[in-house]
Biopython code that builds the backbone (N, CA, C, O; Angstrom):
import numpy as np
from Bio.PDB.StructureBuilder import StructureBuilder

atoms = [
    (1, "MET", "N", (8.029, -0.929, 15.967)),
    (1, "MET", "CA", (8.775, -0.447, 14.681)),
    (1, "MET", "C", (8.125, -0.842, 13.568)),
    (1, "MET", "O", (7.457, -1.875, 13.623)),
    (2, "ALA", "N", (8.199, -0.131, 12.422)),
    (2, "ALA", "CA", (7.364, -0.413, 11.155)),
    (2, "ALA", "C", (8.324, -1.687, 10.456)),
    (2, "ALA", "O", (9.489, -1.820, 10.830)),
    (3, "ASN", "N", (7.850, -2.417, 9.626)),
    (3, "ASN", "CA", (8.230, -3.444, 8.757)),
    (3, "ASN", "C", (9.702, -2.889, 7.936)),
    (3, "ASN", "O", (9.753, -1.792, 7.378)),
    (4, "LEU", "N", (10.619, -3.661, 7.974)),
    (4, "LEU", "CA", (11.883, -3.166, 7.750)),
    (4, "LEU", "C", (11.936, -3.174, 6.298)),
    (4, "LEU", "O", (12.436, -2.231, 5.685)),
    (5, "ALA", "N", (11.366, -4.358, 5.620)),
    (5, "ALA", "CA", (10.972, -4.536, 4.239)),
    (5, "ALA", "C", (10.383, -3.393, 3.438)),
    (5, "ALA", "O", (10.782, -2.986, 2.347)),
    (6, "THR", "N", (9.245, -2.889, 4.247)),
    (6, "THR", "CA", (8.718, -1.708, 3.620)),
    (6, "THR", "C", (9.607, -0.457, 3.567)),
    (6, "THR", "O", (9.364, 0.356, 2.675)),
    (7, "LYS", "N", (10.486, -0.243, 4.318)),
    (7, "LYS", "CA", (11.457, 0.882, 4.456)),
    (7, "LYS", "C", (12.445, 0.532, 3.647)),
    (7, "LYS", "O", (13.096, 1.505, 3.264)),
    (8, "ILE", "N", (12.775, -0.421, 3.271)),
    (8, "ILE", "CA", (13.577, -1.022, 2.125)),
    (8, "ILE", "C", (12.967, -0.712, 0.832)),
    (8, "ILE", "O", (13.638, -0.098, 0.002)),
    (9, "GLU", "N", (11.602, -1.118, 0.536)),
    (9, "GLU", "CA", (11.296, -0.713, -0.684)),
    (9, "GLU", "C", (10.966, 0.998, -0.741)),
    (9, "GLU", "O", (10.965, 1.575, -1.828)),
    (10, "ILE", "N", (10.758, 1.551, 0.229)),
    (10, "ILE", "CA", (10.774, 2.985, 0.172)),
    (10, "ILE", "C", (12.195, 3.588, -0.209)),
    (10, "ILE", "O", (12.300, 4.440, -1.090)),
    (11, "TYR", "N", (13.209, 3.130, 0.457)),
    (11, "TYR", "CA", (14.610, 3.391, 0.077)),
    (11, "TYR", "C", (15.111, 3.101, -1.290)),
    (11, "TYR", "O", (15.904, 3.795, -1.926)),
    (12, "LEU", "N", (14.546, 1.976, -1.669)),
    (12, "LEU", "CA", (15.061, 1.794, -3.431)),
    (12, "LEU", "C", (14.054, 2.455, -4.326)),
    (12, "LEU", "O", (14.388, 2.750, -5.473)),
    (13, "GLY", "N", (12.954, 2.685, -3.924)),
    (13, "GLY", "CA", (11.967, 3.341, -4.830)),
    (13, "GLY", "C", (11.263, 2.148, -5.798)),
    (13, "GLY", "O", (10.626, 2.424, -6.815)),
    (14, "ARG", "N", (11.466, 0.919, -5.357)),
    (14, "ARG", "CA", (10.948, -0.069, -5.878)),
    (14, "ARG", "C", (10.791, -1.409, -5.020)),
    (14, "ARG", "O", (11.460, -1.494, -3.990)),
    (15, "THR", "N", (10.009, -2.384, -5.357)),
    (15, "THR", "CA", (10.088, -3.528, -4.484)),
    (15, "THR", "C", (11.102, -4.583, -5.089)),
    (15, "THR", "O", (11.062, -5.155, -6.179)),
    (16, "PRO", "N", (12.122, -4.681, -3.948)),
    (16, "PRO", "CA", (13.142, -5.727, -4.477)),
    (16, "PRO", "C", (12.551, -7.106, -4.510)),
    (16, "PRO", "O", (11.399, -7.319, -4.134)),
    (17, "ASP", "N", (13.474, -8.181, -5.033)),
    (17, "ASP", "CA", (13.233, -9.661, -4.916)),
    (17, "ASP", "C", (13.786, -9.964, -3.710)),
    (17, "ASP", "O", (14.994, -10.078, -3.501)),
    (18, "PHE", "N", (12.694, -10.128, -2.717)),
    (18, "PHE", "CA", (13.083, -10.488, -1.339)),
    (18, "PHE", "C", (13.691, -11.995, -1.375)),
    (18, "PHE", "O", (14.058, -12.364, -0.259)),
    (19, "SER", "N", (13.809, -12.599, -2.036)),
    (19, "SER", "CA", (14.698, -13.915, -2.373)),
    (19, "SER", "C", (15.911, -13.718, -2.710)),
    (19, "SER", "O", (16.786, -14.278, -2.049)),
    (20, "LYS", "N", (16.237, -12.952, -3.716)),
    (20, "LYS", "CA", (17.434, -12.738, -4.335)),
    (20, "LYS", "C", (18.327, -11.614, -4.047)),
    (20, "LYS", "O", (19.548, -11.748, -3.968)),
    (21, "GLU", "N", (17.690, -10.472, -3.886)),
    (21, "GLU", "CA", (18.330, -9.204, -3.689)),
    (21, "GLU", "C", (18.393, -8.814, -2.248)),
    (21, "GLU", "O", (19.393, -8.235, -1.824)),
    (22, "VAL", "N", (17.339, -9.111, -1.436)),
    (22, "VAL", "CA", (17.477, -8.607, 0.043)),
    (22, "VAL", "C", (16.761, -9.594, 0.742)),
    (22, "VAL", "O", (15.717, -10.029, 0.257)),
    (23, "GLN", "N", (17.205, -10.022, 1.865)),
    (23, "GLN", "CA", (16.432, -10.861, 2.964)),
    (23, "GLN", "C", (16.737, -10.065, 4.253)),
    (23, "GLN", "O", (17.796, -9.616, 4.691)),
    (24, "VAL", "N", (15.395, -10.030, 4.748)),
    (24, "VAL", "CA", (15.197, -9.257, 6.041)),
    (24, "VAL", "C", (14.782, -10.420, 7.100)),
    (24, "VAL", "O", (13.933, -11.286, 6.894)),
    (25, "PHE", "N", (15.618, -10.242, 8.360)),
    (25, "PHE", "CA", (15.717, -11.031, 9.369)),
    (25, "PHE", "C", (15.122, -10.616, 10.615)),
    (25, "PHE", "O", (15.498, -9.539, 11.077)),
    (26, "TYR", "N", (14.186, -11.345, 11.287)),
    (26, "TYR", "CA", (13.604, -10.949, 12.291)),
    (26, "TYR", "C", (13.776, -11.575, 13.639)),
    (26, "TYR", "O", (13.029, -12.540, 13.796)),
    (27, "ASP", "N", (14.428, -11.342, 14.496)),
    (27, "ASP", "CA", (14.683, -12.022, 15.738)),
    (27, "ASP", "C", (14.393, -11.339, 17.076)),
    (27, "ASP", "O", (14.778, -10.174, 17.175)),
    (28, "ASN", "N", (13.803, -11.866, 18.064)),
    (28, "ASN", "CA", (13.580, -11.168, 19.239)),
    (28, "ASN", "C", (13.020, -9.706, 19.118)),
    (28, "ASN", "O", (13.366, -8.854, 19.937)),
    (29, "GLY", "N", (12.272, -9.458, 18.233)),
    (29, "GLY", "CA", (11.673, -8.229, 18.112)),
    (29, "GLY", "C", (12.497, -7.200, 17.520)),
    (29, "GLY", "O", (12.305, -5.999, 17.710)),
    (30, "VAL", "N", (13.546, -7.751, 16.696)),
    (30, "VAL", "CA", (14.643, -6.862, 15.978)),
    (30, "VAL", "C", (14.494, -7.149, 14.561)),
    (30, "VAL", "O", (14.626, -8.318, 14.196)),
    (31, "TYR", "N", (14.225, -6.196, 13.678)),
    (31, "TYR", "CA", (14.693, -6.537, 12.288)),
    (31, "TYR", "C", (16.110, -6.228, 11.955)),
    (31, "TYR", "O", (16.808, -5.469, 12.628)),
    (32, "SER", "N", (16.497, -6.847, 10.896)),
    (32, "SER", "CA", (17.891, -6.717, 10.381)),
    (32, "SER", "C", (17.903, -7.156, 9.061)),
    (32, "SER", "O", (17.028, -7.889, 8.600)),
    (33, "ILE", "N", (19.042, -6.658, 8.311)),
    (33, "ILE", "CA", (19.058, -7.010, 6.897)),
    (33, "ILE", "C", (20.141, -8.239, 7.130)),
    (33, "ILE", "O", (21.129, -8.074, 7.846)),
    (34, "ASN", "N", (19.870, -9.446, 6.480)),
    (34, "ASN", "CA", (20.425, -10.602, 6.277)),
    (34, "ASN", "C", (21.458, -10.759, 5.006)),
    (34, "ASN", "O", (22.531, -11.362, 4.964)),
    (35, "MET", "N", (20.838, -10.085, 4.080)),
    (35, "MET", "CA", (21.643, -10.184, 2.872)),
    (35, "MET", "C", (21.148, -8.963, 1.960)),
    (35, "MET", "O", (19.996, -8.539, 1.864)),
    (36, "TRP", "N", (22.113, -8.580, 1.422)),
    (36, "TRP", "CA", (21.863, -7.377, 0.599)),
    (36, "TRP", "C", (22.734, -7.567, -0.895)),
    (36, "TRP", "O", (23.957, -7.422, -0.908)),
    (37, "ASN", "N", (22.089, -7.848, -1.930)),
    (37, "ASN", "CA", (22.379, -7.966, -3.106)),
    (37, "ASN", "C", (21.969, -6.949, -4.295)),
    (37, "ASN", "O", (21.984, -7.235, -5.492)),
    (38, "CYS", "N", (21.643, -5.847, -3.795)),
    (38, "CYS", "CA", (21.014, -4.924, -4.562)),
    (38, "CYS", "C", (22.168, -4.000, -5.447)),
    (38, "CYS", "O", (23.005, -3.374, -4.796)),
    (39, "THR", "N", (22.183, -3.945, -6.707)),
    (39, "THR", "CA", (23.172, -3.102, -7.225)),
    (39, "THR", "C", (22.812, -1.771, -7.439)),
    (39, "THR", "O", (23.699, -0.938, -7.628)),
    (40, "ASP", "N", (21.765, -1.492, -7.436)),
    (40, "ASP", "CA", (21.494, 0.002, -7.865)),
    (40, "ASP", "C", (21.703, 1.166, -6.433)),
    (40, "ASP", "O", (21.788, 2.391, -6.513)),
    (41, "LYS", "N", (21.740, 0.463, -5.391)),
    (41, "LYS", "CA", (22.029, 1.218, -4.130)),
    (41, "LYS", "C", (22.593, 0.574, -3.153)),
    (41, "LYS", "O", (22.192, -0.564, -2.908)),
    (42, "PRO", "N", (23.688, 1.177, -2.347)),
    (42, "PRO", "CA", (24.239, 0.521, -1.279)),
    (42, "PRO", "C", (23.334, 0.069, -0.112)),
    (42, "PRO", "O", (22.295, 0.672, 0.156)),
    (43, "GLU", "N", (23.736, -0.949, 0.532)),
    (43, "GLU", "CA", (22.963, -1.411, 1.711)),
    (43, "GLU", "C", (22.650, -0.140, 2.761)),
    (43, "GLU", "O", (23.624, 0.394, 3.292)),
    (44, "PRO", "N", (21.593, 0.244, 3.000)),
    (44, "PRO", "CA", (21.212, 1.142, 3.843)),
    (44, "PRO", "C", (21.709, 1.270, 5.374)),
    (44, "PRO", "O", (21.661, 0.257, 6.072)),
    (45, "LYS", "N", (22.174, 2.453, 5.906)),
    (45, "LYS", "CA", (22.289, 2.539, 7.321)),
    (45, "LYS", "C", (20.799, 2.999, 7.741)),
    (45, "LYS", "O", (19.936, 3.433, 6.977)),
    (46, "GLU", "N", (20.700, 2.806, 9.122)),
    (46, "GLU", "CA", (19.502, 3.254, 9.781)),
    (46, "GLU", "C", (18.910, 4.478, 9.438)),
    (46, "GLU", "O", (17.698, 4.646, 9.307)),
    (47, "SER", "N", (20.024, 5.573, 9.252)),
    (47, "SER", "CA", (19.677, 6.839, 9.122)),
    (47, "SER", "C", (19.260, 7.140, 7.488)),
    (47, "SER", "O", (18.688, 8.169, 7.129)),
    (48, "ASP", "N", (19.631, 6.127, 6.655)),
    (48, "ASP", "CA", (18.863, 6.319, 5.304)),
    (48, "ASP", "C", (17.484, 5.846, 5.127)),
    (48, "ASP", "O", (16.854, 5.921, 4.072)),
    (49, "LEU", "N", (17.085, 5.384, 6.168)),
    (49, "LEU", "CA", (15.685, 4.920, 5.889)),
    (49, "LEU", "C", (14.743, 5.549, 6.520)),
    (49, "LEU", "O", (15.049, 6.077, 7.589)),
    (50, "CYS", "N", (13.451, 5.651, 6.062)),
    (50, "CYS", "CA", (12.323, 6.524, 6.287)),
    (50, "CYS", "C", (11.825, 6.276, 7.943)),
    (50, "CYS", "O", (12.302, 5.377, 8.635)),
    (51, "SER", "N", (11.014, 7.031, 8.318)),
    (51, "SER", "CA", (10.499, 6.832, 9.774)),
    (51, "SER", "C", (9.583, 5.830, 9.794)),
    (51, "SER", "O", (9.011, 5.437, 8.777)),
    (52, "ASP", "N", (9.384, 5.337, 11.014)),
    (52, "ASP", "CA", (7.966, 4.224, 11.263)),
    (52, "ASP", "C", (6.897, 4.935, 10.715)),
    (52, "ASP", "O", (6.137, 4.358, 9.937)),
    (53, "GLU", "N", (6.730, 6.104, 11.011)),
    (53, "GLU", "CA", (5.317, 6.618, 10.453)),
    (53, "GLU", "C", (5.417, 6.636, 8.908)),
    (53, "GLU", "O", (4.493, 6.145, 8.258)),
    (54, "GLU", "N", (6.335, 7.097, 8.377)),
    (54, "GLU", "CA", (6.096, 6.973, 6.874)),
    (54, "GLU", "C", (5.979, 5.753, 6.363)),
    (54, "GLU", "O", (5.263, 5.656, 5.367)),
    (55, "ALA", "N", (6.546, 4.690, 6.824)),
    (55, "ALA", "CA", (6.465, 3.200, 6.422)),
    (55, "ALA", "C", (5.111, 2.773, 6.689)),
    (55, "ALA", "O", (4.502, 2.141, 5.825)),
    (56, "ASP", "N", (4.552, 3.070, 7.854)),
    (56, "ASP", "CA", (3.204, 2.867, 8.191)),
    (56, "ASP", "C", (2.237, 3.451, 7.249)),
    (56, "ASP", "O", (1.328, 2.738, 6.822)),
    (57, "TYR", "N", (2.337, 4.603, 6.906)),
    (57, "TYR", "CA", (1.532, 5.221, 6.011)),
    (57, "TYR", "C", (1.705, 4.577, 4.499)),
    (57, "TYR", "O", (0.697, 4.306, 3.847)),
    (58, "PHE", "N", (2.923, 4.362, 4.014)),
    (58, "PHE", "CA", (2.997, 3.744, 2.952)),
    (58, "PHE", "C", (2.162, 2.273, 2.907)),
    (58, "PHE", "O", (1.479, 1.900, 1.954)),
    (59, "ASP", "N", (2.343, 1.652, 3.952)),
    (59, "ASP", "CA", (1.680, -0.009, 3.984)),
    (59, "ASP", "C", (0.107, 0.411, 4.029)),
    (59, "ASP", "O", (-0.725, -0.106, 3.283)),
    (60, "GLY", "N", (-0.168, 1.310, 4.897)),
    (60, "GLY", "CA", (-1.678, 1.655, 4.962)),
    (60, "GLY", "C", (-2.241, 1.970, 3.726)),
    (60, "GLY", "O", (-3.326, 1.457, 3.453)),
    (61, "MET", "N", (-1.710, 2.710, 2.937)),
    (61, "MET", "CA", (-1.919, 3.371, 1.507)),
    (61, "MET", "C", (-2.211, 2.021, 0.703)),
    (61, "MET", "O", (-3.284, 1.788, 0.146)),
    (62, "ARG", "N", (-1.100, 1.156, 0.721)),
    (62, "ARG", "CA", (-0.977, 0.109, -0.247)),
    (62, "ARG", "C", (-2.236, -0.982, 0.139)),
    (62, "ARG", "O", (-2.972, -1.416, -0.747)),
    (63, "TYR", "N", (-2.358, -1.291, 1.285)),
    (63, "TYR", "CA", (-3.519, -2.210, 1.710)),
    (63, "TYR", "C", (-4.976, -1.387, 1.457)),
    (63, "TYR", "O", (-5.999, -2.009, 1.172)),
    (64, "LEU", "N", (-4.951, -0.066, 1.581)),
    (64, "LEU", "CA", (-6.308, 0.691, 1.351)),
    (64, "LEU", "C", (-6.397, 0.494, -0.334)),
    (64, "LEU", "O", (-7.493, 0.176, -0.796)),
    (65, "ARG", "N", (-5.604, 0.624, -0.965)),
    (65, "ARG", "CA", (-5.692, 0.675, -2.412)),
    (65, "ARG", "C", (-6.024, -0.963, -2.865)),
    (65, "ARG", "O", (-6.937, -1.165, -3.666)),
    (66, "GLN", "N", (-5.428, -1.827, -2.446)),
    (66, "GLN", "CA", (-5.974, -3.039, -2.669)),
    (66, "GLN", "C", (-7.216, -3.401, -2.345)),
    (66, "GLN", "O", (-7.811, -4.168, -3.102)),
    (67, "GLU", "N", (-7.800, -2.952, -1.242)),
    (67, "GLU", "CA", (-9.246, -3.179, -0.868)),
    (67, "GLU", "C", (-10.247, -2.511, -1.649)),
    (67, "GLU", "O", (-11.340, -2.988, -1.956)),
    (68, "ARG", "N", (-9.749, -1.227, -1.990)),
    (68, "ARG", "CA", (-10.645, -0.314, -2.780)),
    (68, "ARG", "C", (-10.608, -1.053, -4.137)),
    (68, "ARG", "O", (-11.734, -1.230, -4.601)),
    (69, "ASP", "N", (-9.587, -1.529, -4.888)),
    (69, "ASP", "CA", (-9.557, -2.234, -6.084)),
    (69, "ASP", "C", (-10.529, -3.426, -6.139)),
    (69, "ASP", "O", (-11.286, -3.669, -7.079)),
    (70, "GLU", "N", (-10.400, -4.166, -4.951)),
    (70, "GLU", "CA", (-11.361, -5.152, -4.965)),
    (70, "GLU", "C", (-12.736, -4.946, -5.082)),
    (70, "GLU", "O", (-13.502, -5.698, -5.685)),
    (71, "LYS", "N", (-13.142, -3.577, -4.305)),
    (71, "LYS", "CA", (-14.546, -3.122, -4.222)),
    (71, "LYS", "C", (-14.973, -2.779, -5.734)),
    (71, "LYS", "O", (-16.064, -3.165, -6.153)),
    (72, "ILE", "N", (-14.161, -2.106, -6.476)),
    (72, "ILE", "CA", (-14.332, -1.651, -7.701)),
    (72, "ILE", "C", (-14.505, -2.960, -8.422)),
    (72, "ILE", "O", (-15.601, -3.039, -8.977)),
    (73, "LYS", "N", (-13.724, -4.013, -8.568)),
    (73, "LYS", "CA", (-13.494, -5.166, -9.369)),
    (73, "LYS", "C", (-14.924, -5.884, -8.976)),
    (73, "LYS", "O", (-15.467, -6.587, -9.828)),
    (74, "GLU", "N", (-15.457, -5.727, -7.843)),
    (74, "GLU", "CA", (-16.701, -6.560, -7.784)),
    (74, "GLU", "C", (-17.958, -5.837, -8.547)),
    (74, "GLU", "O", (-18.984, -6.479, -8.774)),
    (75, "THR", "N", (-17.838, -4.634, -8.883)),
    (75, "THR", "CA", (-18.970, -3.944, -9.578)),
    (75, "THR", "C", (-18.708, -3.669, -11.112)),
    (75, "THR", "O", (-19.556, -3.069, -11.772)),
    (76, "ASP", "N", (-17.403, -4.160, -11.733)),
    (76, "ASP", "CA", (-17.166, -4.049, -12.921)),
    (76, "ASP", "C", (-18.040, -4.284, -13.723)),
    (76, "ASP", "O", (-18.228, -3.529, -14.677)),
    (77, "TRP", "N", (-18.861, -5.520, -13.489)),
    (77, "TRP", "CA", (-19.789, -6.264, -14.438)),
    (77, "TRP", "C", (-21.008, -5.216, -14.650)),
    (77, "TRP", "O", (-21.741, -5.415, -15.619)),
    (78, "TYR", "N", (-21.256, -4.161, -13.837)),
    (78, "TYR", "CA", (-22.136, -3.069, -14.100)),
    (78, "TYR", "C", (-21.819, -2.272, -15.430)),
    (78, "TYR", "O", (-22.709, -1.766, -16.113)),
    (79, "ALA", "N", (-20.607, -2.212, -15.705)),
    (79, "ALA", "CA", (-20.091, -1.424, -16.872)),
    (79, "ALA", "C", (-20.252, -2.033, -18.214)),
    (79, "ALA", "O", (-19.927, -1.465, -19.257)),
    (80, "LEU", "N", (-20.847, -3.396, -18.123)),
    (80, "LEU", "CA", (-20.948, -4.040, -19.363)),
    (80, "LEU", "C", (-22.136, -3.389, -20.113)),
    (80, "LEU", "O", (-23.144, -3.075, -19.480)),
    (81, "ALA", "N", (-22.038, -3.166, -21.521)),
    (81, "ALA", "CA", (-23.030, -2.562, -22.220)),
    (81, "ALA", "C", (-24.434, -3.150, -22.050)),
    (81, "ALA", "O", (-25.426, -2.422, -22.065)),
    (82, "ASP", "N", (-24.504, -4.448, -21.891)),
    (82, "ASP", "CA", (-25.950, -5.092, -21.652)),
    (82, "ASP", "C", (-26.404, -4.876, -20.389)),
    (82, "ASP", "O", (-27.609, -5.059, -20.218)),
    (83, "VAL", "N", (-25.814, -4.569, -19.555)),
    (83, "VAL", "CA", (-26.134, -4.691, -18.118)),
    (83, "VAL", "C", (-26.642, -3.025, -17.748)),
    (83, "VAL", "O", (-27.783, -2.821, -17.332)),
    (84, "GLY", "N", (-25.944, -2.226, -17.895)),
    (84, "GLY", "CA", (-26.061, -0.786, -17.575)),
    (84, "GLY", "C", (-25.733, -0.532, -16.195)),
    (84, "GLY", "O", (-25.726, -1.439, -15.363)),
    (85, "MET", "N", (-25.452, 0.710, -15.908)),
    (85, "MET", "CA", (-25.193, 1.125, -14.428)),
    (85, "MET", "C", (-25.932, 2.306, -14.088)),
    (85, "MET", "O", (-25.896, 3.301, -14.811)),
    (86, "THR", "N", (-26.534, 2.260, -13.130)),
    (86, "THR", "CA", (-27.441, 3.250, -12.383)),
    (86, "THR", "C", (-26.348, 4.269, -11.904)),
    (86, "THR", "O", (-25.212, 3.980, -11.527)),
    (87, "ASN", "N", (-26.934, 5.571, -11.996)),
    (87, "ASN", "CA", (-26.267, 6.722, -11.280)),
    (87, "ASN", "C", (-25.664, 6.596, -9.964)),
    (87, "ASN", "O", (-24.689, 7.268, -9.629)),
    (88, "ALA", "N", (-26.229, 5.749, -9.217)),
    (88, "ALA", "CA", (-25.993, 5.545, -7.499)),
    (88, "ALA", "C", (-24.730, 4.584, -7.689)),
    (88, "ALA", "O", (-23.834, 4.712, -6.854)),
    (89, "MET", "N", (-24.580, 3.717, -8.612)),
    (89, "MET", "CA", (-23.474, 2.823, -8.852)),
    (89, "MET", "C", (-22.374, 3.420, -9.281)),
    (89, "MET", "O", (-21.275, 3.095, -8.831)),
    (90, "LYS", "N", (-22.532, 4.448, -10.280)),
    (90, "LYS", "CA", (-21.462, 5.456, -10.730)),
    (90, "LYS", "C", (-20.860, 6.002, -9.732)),
    (90, "LYS", "O", (-19.638, 5.909, -9.616)),
    (91, "GLU", "N", (-21.696, 6.725, -8.764)),
    (91, "GLU", "CA", (-21.416, 7.717, -7.782)),
    (91, "GLU", "C", (-20.598, 6.832, -6.797)),
    (91, "GLU", "O", (-19.672, 7.340, -6.164)),
    (92, "TYR", "N", (-20.920, 5.513, -6.655)),
    (92, "TYR", "CA", (-20.282, 4.749, -5.599)),
    (92, "TYR", "C", (-19.025, 4.406, -6.107)),
    (92, "TYR", "O", (-18.060, 4.531, -5.354)),
    (93, "ARG", "N", (-18.861, 3.998, -7.245)),
    (93, "ARG", "CA", (-17.558, 3.699, -7.900)),
    (93, "ARG", "C", (-16.558, 4.773, -7.830)),
    (93, "ARG", "O", (-15.391, 4.562, -7.500)),
    (94, "GLN", "N", (-17.067, 6.022, -8.169)),
    (94, "GLN", "CA", (-16.225, 7.334, -8.139)),
    (94, "GLN", "C", (-15.708, 7.551, -6.760)),
    (94, "GLN", "O", (-14.539, 7.860, -6.529)),
    (95, "LYS", "N", (-16.750, 7.352, -5.729)),
    (95, "LYS", "CA", (-16.333, 7.464, -4.189)),
    (95, "LYS", "C", (-15.261, 6.598, -3.768)),
    (95, "LYS", "O", (-14.491, 6.932, -2.867)),
    (96, "LEU", "N", (-15.180, 5.540, -4.357)),
    (96, "LEU", "CA", (-14.246, 4.495, -4.147)),
    (96, "LEU", "C", (-12.866, 4.886, -4.952)),
    (96, "LEU", "O", (-11.791, 4.697, -4.383)),
    (97, "ARG", "N", (-12.901, 5.361, -6.106)),
    (97, "ARG", "CA", (-11.571, 5.788, -6.879)),
    (97, "ARG", "C", (-11.000, 7.088, -5.887)),
    (97, "ARG", "O", (-9.825, 7.259, -5.564)),
    (98, "ASP", "N", (-12.158, 7.933, -5.511)),
    (98, "ASP", "CA", (-11.544, 9.063, -4.583)),
    (98, "ASP", "C", (-11.143, 8.666, -3.212)),
    (98, "ASP", "O", (-10.583, 9.527, -2.534)),
    (99, "ILE", "N", (-11.329, 7.579, -2.740)),
    (99, "ILE", "CA", (-11.233, 7.364, -1.226)),
    (99, "ILE", "C", (-9.609, 7.639, -0.866)),
    (99, "ILE", "O", (-9.284, 7.839, 0.305)),
    (100, "THR", "N", (-8.672, 7.636, -1.885)),
    (100, "THR", "CA", (-7.333, 8.115, -1.214)),
    (100, "THR", "C", (-6.924, 9.326, -1.214)),
    (100, "THR", "O", (-5.840, 9.698, -0.765)),
    (101, "ASN", "N", (-7.936, 10.159, -1.821)),
    (101, "ASN", "CA", (-7.716, 11.725, -1.965)),
    (101, "ASN", "C", (-7.525, 12.394, -0.522)),
    (101, "ASN", "O", (-8.409, 12.279, 0.327)),
    (102, "GLY", "N", (-6.473, 13.020, -0.302)),
    (102, "GLY", "CA", (-6.431, 13.855, 1.111)),
    (102, "GLY", "C", (-5.796, 13.061, 1.980)),
    (102, "GLY", "O", (-5.277, 13.690, 2.902)),
    (103, "LEU", "N", (-5.652, 11.891, 2.013)),
    (103, "LEU", "CA", (-5.060, 11.059, 3.170)),
    (103, "LEU", "C", (-3.692, 11.273, 3.363)),
    (103, "LEU", "O", (-2.892, 10.941, 2.489)),
    (104, "LYS", "N", (-3.280, 11.872, 4.572)),
    (104, "LYS", "CA", (-1.954, 12.447, 4.970)),
    (104, "LYS", "C", (-1.263, 11.843, 5.793)),
    (104, "LYS", "O", (-0.040, 11.962, 5.867)),
    (105, "THR", "N", (-2.079, 10.995, 6.640)),
    (105, "THR", "CA", (-1.401, 10.172, 7.811)),
    (105, "THR", "C", (-1.941, 8.936, 7.865)),
    (105, "THR", "O", (-2.835, 8.605, 7.087)),
    (106, "SER", "N", (-1.399, 8.038, 8.893)),
    (106, "SER", "CA", (-1.835, 6.574, 8.923)),
    (106, "SER", "C", (-3.153, 6.656, 9.856)),
    (106, "SER", "O", (-4.028, 5.792, 9.810)),
    (107, "ASP", "N", (-3.199, 7.620, 10.584)),
    (107, "ASP", "CA", (-4.701, 7.894, 11.310)),
    (107, "ASP", "C", (-5.826, 8.252, 10.089)),
    (107, "ASP", "O", (-6.919, 7.685, 10.093)),
    (108, "ASP", "N", (-5.518, 9.093, 9.200)),
    (108, "ASP", "CA", (-6.609, 9.349, 8.096)),
    (108, "ASP", "C", (-6.744, 8.110, 7.433)),
    (108, "ASP", "O", (-7.908, 7.943, 7.068)),
    (109, "ILE", "N", (-5.962, 7.148, 7.132)),
    (109, "ILE", "CA", (-6.141, 5.991, 6.447)),
    (109, "ILE", "C", (-7.072, 5.010, 7.581)),
    (109, "ILE", "O", (-8.145, 4.476, 7.300)),
    (110, "ASN", "N", (-6.538, 4.947, 8.594)),
    (110, "ASN", "CA", (-7.393, 4.032, 9.484)),
    (110, "ASN", "C", (-8.684, 4.649, 9.994)),
    (110, "ASN", "O", (-9.272, 4.073, 10.910)),
    (111, "ASN", "N", (-9.102, 5.601, 9.558)),
    (111, "ASN", "CA", (-10.409, 6.267, 9.849)),
    (111, "ASN", "C", (-11.355, 6.540, 8.686)),
    (111, "ASN", "O", (-12.318, 7.295, 8.815)),
    (112, "ILE", "N", (-11.018, 5.815, 7.371)),
    (112, "ILE", "CA", (-11.756, 6.311, 6.398)),
    (112, "ILE", "C", (-13.042, 5.566, 6.469)),
    (112, "ILE", "O", (-13.159, 4.480, 7.037)),
    (113, "GLU", "N", (-13.971, 6.185, 5.883)),
    (113, "GLU", "CA", (-15.476, 5.646, 5.933)),
    (113, "GLU", "C", (-15.583, 5.098, 4.514)),
    (113, "GLU", "O", (-15.430, 5.872, 3.569)),
    (114, "TRP", "N", (-15.843, 3.769, 4.305)),
    (114, "TRP", "CA", (-16.145, 3.285, 3.064)),
    (114, "TRP", "C", (-17.411, 3.559, 2.772)),
    (114, "TRP", "O", (-18.305, 3.393, 3.602)),
    (115, "PRO", "N", (-17.667, 4.091, 1.336)),
    (115, "PRO", "CA", (-18.959, 4.394, 0.596)),
    (115, "PRO", "C", (-19.852, 3.129, 0.720)),
    (115, "PRO", "O", (-19.289, 2.048, 0.543)),
    (116, "THR", "N", (-21.257, 3.139, 1.021)),
    (116, "THR", "CA", (-22.209, 2.157, 1.098)),
    (116, "THR", "C", (-22.441, 1.761, -0.463)),
    (116, "THR", "O", (-22.605, 2.590, -1.358)),
    (117, "LYS", "N", (-22.426, 0.508, -0.613)),
    (117, "LYS", "CA", (-22.712, -0.071, -2.121)),
    (117, "LYS", "C", (-24.263, -0.088, -2.427)),
    (117, "LYS", "O", (-25.016, -0.714, -1.681)),
    (118, "PRO", "N", (-24.745, 0.611, -3.539)),
    (118, "PRO", "CA", (-26.109, 0.504, -3.643)),
    (118, "PRO", "C", (-26.837, -0.678, -4.085)),
    (118, "PRO", "O", (-28.066, -0.662, -4.139)),
]
sb = StructureBuilder()
sb.init_structure("model")
sb.init_model(0)
sb.init_chain("A")
sb.init_seg("    ")
for serial, (resi, resn, name, xyz) in enumerate(atoms, 1):
    if name == "N":
        sb.init_residue(resn, " ", resi, " ")
    sb.init_atom(name, np.array(xyz, "f"), 0.0, 1.0, " ", f" {name:<3s}", serial, name[0])
structure = sb.get_structure()
């Protein structure tokens, strides 16, 4: 089963404060909502939540973007006026920015090929 916290984020359309608004409990392989203090939506029933596949995709894209952003950050200094950026570095950074394009499933995310840093 996908992470219930992720399913709640998707249900709410935002990340709740998991210490004050929502508490998720995990016991013996089962997730449950221990506390619900969200005022914008009622506590969801199982049928209100997305599928495991959708939650896995959401998490996969989140982690992919985080890793991509770190790789771009590592090359930001090339963009300084006194350093200059080669065409190869420009292409690498563009490939990183485009890496999420066309990804439709968790399998797509798990099978991406990172571009090689020049």
